[in-house]
C-alpha positions in Angstrom: 80.4 97.9 105.9 84.2 97.3 106.9 85.5 97.9 103.2 83.1 101.4 103.6 85.2 102.3 106.8 88.9 101.1 104.7 87.7 103.2 102.0 87.0 106.2 104.1 89.6 106.2 106.3 91.8 105.8 103.1 90.4 109.1 101.6 91.1 110.8 104.9 94.7 109.2 104.5 94.6 107.6 108.7 94.1 104.2 107.7 96.8 102.2 109.5 98.6 100.1 107.9 97.7 96.8 109.7 94.1 97.8 108.4 95.4 98.3 104.8 97.2 94.8 104.7 94.1 93.4 106.4 91.8 94.7 103.9 94.1 93.3 100.7 94.0 90.3 102.4 90.5 89.5 103.2 88.7 92.3 100.8 87.5 91.7 97.2 88.1 94.0 94.8 85.1 94.5 93.7 83.5 95.7 96.7 86.3 97.9 97.4 85.9 99.9 94.2 82.2 100.1 94.2 82.6 101.6 98.1 85.5 104.0 96.5 82.6 105.1 93.4 80.0 105.7 96.2 82.1 107.7 98.5 83.9 109.7 95.1 80.3 110.2 94.7 79.3 111.7 97.7 81.9 113.5 98.1 81.7 115.4 94.9 77.8 115.8 95.9 78.9 117.4 99.7 81.4 120.0 97.5 78.9 120.9 94.9 76.5 121.3 97.8 79.0 123.9 99.7 79.7 125.8 96.7 76.6 126.2 95.4 75.5 127.3 99.2 78.4 129.3 99.2 77.3 131.0 96.3 73.8 131.4 97.2 75.2 133.9 100.0 77.8 135.6 97.8 75.2 137.5 94.9 
């Protein structure tokens, strides 16, 4: 769960230097890579959904 939080806050650009250092020191790369891929997929699906919703109201 901490990996998802770390990746999420890094996505937003608000992760503190202390948390970043902790994540690199204690975290496993695979966990962060998977969390990053999942959050990227969720972001893309959200953007796609918003575009589809917007296009539905424009037409």
